[in-house]
ZAMARGU-4260 file (C-alpha; in steps of 0.2 Angstrom, whole numbers, plus 5000, padded with zeros to 4 digits):
<rodrens>
0) 5224/5307/5343 | 5210/5312/5354 | 5208/5305/5372 | 5193/5300/5382 | 5189/5310/5398
5) 5175/5307/5410 | 5169/5322/5421 | 5159/5319/5436 | 5149/5334/5442 | 5135/5339/5454
10) 5123/5353/5454 | 5134/5364/5464 | 5129/5381/5458 | 5144/5392/5454 | 5156/5376/5454
15) 5148/5370/5438 | 5153/5384/5425 | 5172/5382/5428 | 5171/5363/5427 | 5161/5364/5411
20) 5174/5377/5404 | 5188/5365/5406 | 5177/5351/5398 | 5173/5362/5383 | 5192/5367/5381
25) 5196/5348/5380 | 5182/5346/5367 | 5189/5360/5357 | 5206/5352/5356 | 5198/5336/5348
30) 5195/5325/5364 | 5180/5315/5368 | 5171/5320/5385 | 5157/5312/5394 | 5150/5321/5409
35) 5141/5312/5423 | 5129/5325/5431 | 5112/5329/5439 | 5098/5329/5427 | 5096/5348/5430
40) 5113/5350/5422 | 5112/5338/5407 | 5105/5351/5395 | 5120/5363/5399 | 5132/5348/5397
45) 5125/5345/5380 | 5127/5363/5375 | 5146/5362/5376 | 5147/5347/5365 | 5150/5334/5379
50) 5140/5318/5380 | 5128/5320/5395 | 5125/5305/5407 | 5114/5306/5422 | 5118/5299/5439
55) 5108/5283/5442 | 5109/5281/5461 | 5118/5297/5467 | 5108/5312/5473 | 5100/5323/5460
60) 5096/5341/5463 | 5093/5358/5457 | 5100/5372/5468 | 5090/5386/5459 | 5074/5378/5466
65) 5073/5376/5485 | 5061/5362/5484 | 5074/5352/5473 | 5090/5357/5482 | 5099/5342/5489
70) 5109/5351/5503 | 5096/5364/5508 | 5110/5374/5517 | 5099/5389/5517 | 5089/5380/5531
75) 5105/5379/5542 | 5106/5391/5557 | 5125/5390/5559 | 5140/5388/5548 | 5143/5371/5556
80) 5126/5366/5551 | 5129/5372/5533 | 5145/5362/5533 | 5136/5346/5540 | 5124/5346/5526
85) 5137/5347/5513 | 5147/5333/5522 | 5132/5322/5524 | 5122/5325/5508 | 5136/5326/5495
90) 5154/5323/5501 | 5153/5308/5512 | 5135/5302/5515 | 5131/5297/5497 | 5149/5293/5493
95) 5145/5275/5490 | 5131/5280/5477 | 5143/5292/5468 | 5156/5278/5468 | 5145/5265/5461
100) 5138/5276/5447 | 5156/5282/5442 | 5164/5265/5443 | 5150/5258/5432 | 5152/5272/5419
105) 5171/5269/5419 | 5169/5251/5416 | 5156/5253/5402 | 5166/5267/5394 | 5184/5267/5399
110) 5192/5284/5401 | 5210/5290/5400 | 5207/5302/5415 | 5193/5305/5427 | 5190/5323/5431
115) 5178/5328/5446 | 5174/5342/5457 | 5185/5340/5473 | 5170/5337/5485 | 5164/5322/5476
120) 5174/5309/5486 | 5163/5295/5480 | 5168/5299/5462 | 5187/5300/5467 | 5185/5283/5476
125) 5179/5276/5460 | 5193/5283/5450 | 5205/5275/5462 | 5197/5258/5461 | 5197/5259/5442
130) 5215/5263/5442 | 5213/5278/5431 | 5222/5295/5433 | 5211/5306/5444 | 5210/5325/5443
135) 5200/5335/5456 | 5195/5353/5453 | 5194/5366/5467 | 5183/5380/5461 | 5188/5392/5474
140) 5203/5397/5484 | 5212/5381/5490 | 5201/5374/5503 | 5211/5361/5512 | 5223/5363/5526
145) 5242/5367/5523 | 5257/5369/5534 | 5256/5388/5532 | 5241/5399/5531 | 5225/5400/5542
150) 5211/5387/5541 | 5199/5389/5526 | 5182/5396/5530 | 5186/5408/5544 | 5191/5423/5534
155) 5207/5425/5544 | 5222/5435/5538 | 5239/5426/5538 | 5247/5423/5555 | 5263/5432/5560
160) 5274/5426/5574 | 5274/5410/5585 | 5257/5415/5593 | 5249/5417/5576 | 5255/5400/5570
165) 5249/5392/5586 | 5232/5400/5582 | 5232/5392/5565 | 5237/5375/5571 | 5223/5375/5585
170) 5209/5382/5573 | 5214/5370/5559 | 5212/5356/5571 | 5195/5362/5576 | 5189/5364/5558
175) 5195/5347/5553 | 5187/5338/5567 | 5169/5338/5561 | 5175/5329/5545 | 5177/5313/5557
180) 5158/5310/5557 | 5158/5307/5538 | 5172/5294/5539 | 5161/5279/5541 | 5151/5282/5526
185) 5167/5286/5516 | 5175/5270/5521 | 5159/5260/5517 | 5161/5267/5499 | 5179/5262/5499
190) 5176/5245/5505 | 5162/5242/5493 | 5174/5248/5479 | 5187/5235/5484 | 5198/5248/5492
195) 5206/5248/5510 | 5198/5261/5522 | 5207/5278/5525 | 5211/5285/5541 | 5203/5302/5538
200) 5192/5311/5526 | 5205/5325/5524 | 5217/5312/5518 | 5205/5306/5505 | 5204/5322/5496
205) 5223/5320/5492 | 5221/5303/5484 | 5222/5311/5467 | 5235/5313/5454 | 5232/5331/5452
210) 5221/5344/5461 | 5219/5359/5450 | 5214/5375/5459 | 5204/5386/5447 | 5208/5402/5456
215) 5221/5415/5454 | 5237/5411/5463 | 5238/5430/5469 | 5221/5428/5478 | 5228/5414/5489
220) 5239/5417/5504 | 5257/5420/5496 | 5266/5411/5510 | 5256/5395/5509 | 5265/5379/5503
225) 5255/5367/5494 | 5256/5348/5492 | 5265/5342/5477 | 5250/5337/5467 | 5242/5354/5469
230) 5243/5366/5454 | 5236/5383/5453 | 5230/5384/5435 | 5221/5401/5435 | 5202/5405/5435
235) 5189/5401/5422 | 5179/5416/5418 | 5166/5410/5405 | 5148/5415/5408 | 5136/5401/5411
240) 5125/5395/5397 | 5109/5401/5406 | 5116/5419/5406 | 5114/5420/5387 | 5125/5428/5374
245) 5115/5444/5369 | 5122/5461/5373 | 5114/5465/5389 | 5102/5480/5391 | 5110/5493/5403
250) 5101/5507/5412 | 5102/5523/5402 | 5114/5538/5406 | 5132/5540/5410 | 5133/5538/5429
255) 5144/5525/5436 | 5138/5508/5432 | 5136/5495/5447 | 5133/5477/5443 | 5124/5467/5457
260) 5124/5448/5457 | 5121/5437/5472 | 5120/5418/5471 | 5114/5408/5456 | 5107/5395/5469
265) 5094/5398/5482 | 5101/5406/5498 | 5086/5416/5504 | 5093/5431/5495 | 5077/5440/5491
270) 5078/5453/5506 | 5097/5456/5503 | 5093/5460/5484 | 5080/5473/5489 | 5091/5481/5502
275) 5105/5483/5489 | 5092/5490/5477 | 5086/5502/5490 | 5104/5507/5494 | 5108/5511/5476
280) 5092/5522/5474 | 5101/5534/5486 | 5117/5536/5475 | 5121/5544/5459 | 5124/5528/5450
285) 5115/5517/5438 | 5114/5498/5441 | 5110/5481/5433 | 5104/5469/5446 | 5104/5451/5440
290) 5094/5439/5450 | 5100/5423/5443 | 5088/5407/5441 | 5084/5406/5460 | 5074/5423/5461
295) 5060/5429/5450 | 5066/5447/5445 | 5047/5453/5445 | 5048/5450/5464 | 5062/5462/5467
300) 5056/5480/5470 | 5069/5493/5464 | 5071/5511/5461 | 5071/5519/5444 | 5090/5519/5442
305) 5091/5500/5445 | 5087/5489/5431 | 5082/5471/5437 | 5084/5456/5425 | 5085/5437/5427
310) 5102/5436/5419 | 5115/5444/5408 | 5132/5439/5402 | 5142/5447/5416 | 5158/5448/5406
315) 5150/5460/5394 | 5143/5471/5408 | 5160/5471/5418 | 5168/5480/5403 | 5158/5495/5408
320) 5156/5493/5427 | 5163/5504/5440 | 5160/5492/5455 | 5152/5475/5458 | 5141/5471/5473
325) 5141/5452/5476 | 5139/5438/5488 | 5157/5435/5485 | 5154/5418/5476 | 5171/5414/5468
330) 5164/5415/5450 | 5158/5432/5451 | 5172/5438/5462 | 5186/5432/5449 | 5176/5438/5434
335) 5175/5456/5442 | 5194/5455/5446 | 5199/5449/5429 | 5190/5464/5422 | 5199/5476/5434
340) 5182/5480/5444 | 5183/5482/5463 | 5170/5474/5474 | 5158/5476/5488 | 5156/5459/5496
345) 5140/5454/5505 | 5144/5435/5509 | 5128/5424/5512 | 5137/5408/5518 | 5147/5393/5511
350) 5165/5399/5505 | 5159/5417/5502 | 5166/5424/5518 | 5183/5416/5514 | 5183/5423/5496
355) 5178/5440/5503 | 5193/5441/5515 | 5205/5437/5501 | 5197/5451/5490 | 5200/5463/5505
360) 5218/5456/5508 | 5223/5461/5490 | 5215/5478/5492 | 5202/5476/5479 | 5186/5477/5489
365) 5177/5479/5505 | 5165/5467/5515 | 5149/5471/5524 | 5138/5459/5533 | 5123/5450/5525
370) 5111/5459/5537 | 5118/5477/5533 | 5106/5491/5531 | 5104/5500/5515 | 5113/5515/5522
375) 5128/5504/5527 | 5128/5496/5509 | 5127/5513/5501 | 5142/5519/5512 | 5152/5504/5506
380) 5148/5507/5488 | 5153/5526/5490 | 5169/5520/5498 | 5174/5509/5484 | 5168/5521/5470
385) 5178/5536/5478 | 5193/5526/5483 | 5205/5524/5468 | 5216/5512/5477 | 5202/5499/5476
390) 5201/5500/5457 | 5220/5501/5456 | 5221/5484/5466 | 5208/5476/5455 | 5218/5481/5439
395) 5234/5474/5447 | 5225/5458/5450 | 5218/5458/5432 | 5235/5459/5425 | 5241/5444/5435
400) 5225/5434/5430 | 5229/5439/5412 | 5246/5432/5413 | 5241/5417/5422 | 5228/5412/5410
405) 5237/5416/5394 | 5241/5397/5393 | 5227/5385/5398 | 5237/5376/5411 | 5221/5366/5417
410) 5220/5358/5400 | 5239/5355/5399 | 5239/5346/5416 | 5225/5335/5411 | 5232/5331/5394
415) 5249/5327/5402 | 5241/5314/5413 | 5231/5306/5399 | 5247/5305/5388 | 5257/5297/5403
420) 5243/5284/5407 | 5232/5278/5392 | 5216/5270/5396 | 5218/5252/5403 | 5236/5254/5407
425) 5233/5257/5425 | 5236/5272/5436 | 5247/5286/5431 | 5262/5289/5442 | 5259/5302/5456
430) 5270/5318/5457 | 5288/5315/5461 | 5304/5325/5461 | 5305/5325/5442 | 5288/5334/5441
435) 5295/5349/5449 | 5288/5361/5463 | 5270/5367/5463 | 5268/5382/5452 | 5267/5399/5461
</rodrens>
């Protein structure tokens, strides 16, 4: 008998397709799925067969349009400024609004499990208040502090020796400290939902029955130990609905094919796209440059060997590609790795520097700065094209992703929670010794 699931999503760019992939898989298995989401996502939600429900009081945005972007992190001058906008405009600031809308939906239409992207602490609060099992989805490498491993966001390699571990403890404390400014708003949401306050924002992220990491385990630091409720369930590599399904047009010829893709949301990436196109014009390659919904392809000037398009199904292109040039958004990075294609990463912000560092750690790509010249970009592309070790590493990761995703572990984990705690029966028991260790 099918179960009822409520998903809570926000217009978070690359975080949306993986979450909708999980929702679609549940629908295909006969379950009923409702999705609370921004108005800009409702058409995409309906396209997978889920029932779309718009937020009532929570923020509504469209990251492909700078005038409608809630966070507007492209205006921040520093990484700390970027972080503060996410904290104050999505994670903590409007937590009471997200909690109110989610709790109202759960009361009107009881669900067996609430599934939400991990940054929506307001939605997680509502699930806790309603007493239903809660699953958070991390759509990047695991982003929260752990006893082993460097802090997220700095792109650091694993520490070695006592000094390295001391470095990680100090830097982790520094990266966690800015969350404190969001605690009053989060606790106001918890109080309004009938819950006691929490001591820290970081602790609130762990108040879930499962955190499913939609990322290859091999891409994370191998020595890290994770909390018992965390499961690495492998990436979702479905193309977004707006990319279309038609076989993409490719530049003619038999020269190595380069796929270029920066963010699907607005990050002031116009100039970077043009520098990449200029770089590729100096190389014996052909390239497909997809701008995504945030940039008009007609505004990107490109040489004859670079075809510019708004969108294309990347999975189809990657079957023929020799290298991907990307901002190192998690979605594009793992799709490329799943296809055995090495990367040239040009991080623009957010979690992209972290993802790029993990790609480099496994030997599947190189990183250049977002202000790199066309000549520097061209050298990086040549290095990856002419260095067989990069493709070998990408193919090794591809084999590991294939093994990891042969079974849909995300769906299995969510269904397991639904079976253990039917709607109305209260909260599912948290992980215990019987549930076994975190999958590695």
